[in-house]
Phi, psi and omega in degrees: 000133175251150178197165176300320181295316180300320178295317179295322180294318179296329180272352187320201010280155174248155179254128178268165177283191177245207184288118179292321184295319182291330176290321177294319178294322178297334178274002174099010181269134178274118181251022179283072188206151180297335179275349177056225183294339181296338178300326182287347174301323179273326190265325185201068182299334178297327178296323178293317177301316180296323179294316175300317182299323179301322179285320176299317180292337177280351177117002178293142175266338187227134175246136176263132187289169183274022185265008182309313184253016180265114180221159176300320182292317180294318177295322181299323178296339177261010178082016180266123183284172185299320181296315179291323178299319178296321178298319181290322176299315178295325179296329179299323177288317181295324179297319178290322179295322178296320177298320178296320179299315180294320180294320179295324181298332180258007184221037174054044174072023179307138182284125181231159189227152179238126177250121181276117184283133170233101180284171181285170178306322182297334178295323178295326180290336176057036180233016180081006185288349174292348176262012174233320184072194177051069186276358185087014179253149176279167181300322180296319179295319179293320177297318179294330176291315188281324191302312182300318179294317179296324177298316181293315179297317180296322180295337177282357174061055168289171177283333182200152173263130178259100175273095197237161179057041182279125188270344183204168185287334177300312181288326177299316180297321178295318179295321180297325175287323184292335182269357182296134174079006182279343177079012178233132178294164182219155163245154180238117180232133181265152164264132193229165172224110185068231182256025180224159172294168178298334178274356173101005180277145177300141182295333176303315179292320183296312181290329181300332179301327185262357187301322184252013180276111183299327182292336186270114182263352178200155176227164178170208184223153174206165179050048175230179178288142181305325183288348178271358190280314189303311180298321180294320178297315180300318179294316181299317178297314183294320186279323188250331187071007180268161170303151185242140175253144181212113177213082180283174172278186186287341186100351175287164183240133179278128176259102186292332180289316181274342181070034181222162174270141180245156177085195182230161179290136176244013180273118183226153175303326179297320176297318180300316178298327177293319178295319179295321178296330179281347177127003179289130180254345178225113184232143179188207183225168178241225186305132175074012174253111187258183182302325180298321179290317179300323179299323181291329181270343177280338180268134179297147180297145182284342179211159182302000000 
């Protein structure tokens, strides 16, 4: 599949945004909810646009939408019917597109991109199971879960679909079937631990699933420790020959009992340059990586 985004990615590198949730929380929004940032699609979509804009103004070329945890099933639990849920999913793309319009107005028409997020089944469960995978569902059940949401997101015409934080090859295979025929390119990114998926499969096997998928214009990793990225990028390049995406979290650890983050950030511009040297064409951050960090990787280093 060819597209303007695929061409830009091949010519890259491009800079991705950081964690949308931490930017929203920094603006004073409480995201302690099963819908996470997707709740604001109904309550305050302008807040989402402003959060995207902060990353564009920091130098990001690509924004990932607030639809990671937005699903028909999750909205239904809150009493939102299917028609309204579809409107909110489409709104996630429009909110990011509006941020891009505002950013372009202040940056001489700079080209910016919108990636529609489709999180894993575990994100809908809101219990951390996307970091384990293997939900006890078959590939057909997972495909039926993902396809309706992907159809709505694709119809909103993002530049690319971000199939992200995928914990295992079972769900990856279902997602690859679910994006067929949608007419929008996609990237597939796993959450990993060391040289394996969160469910324990070797990354060689995981990336090989996407090697011949025409819809997939890039593969990679996200929401993992920064130190796990370089090896994964090298493996993805070797196995698929496709452009690679890399956007780990800060390296801090969430303490669910205390409700606080522990440790310190290990995300540095030097690491990002190492990922790019290994073959990453789209780099940014996930949880706890904010606009200030994105600004440092969007600006060229002052010295070698």
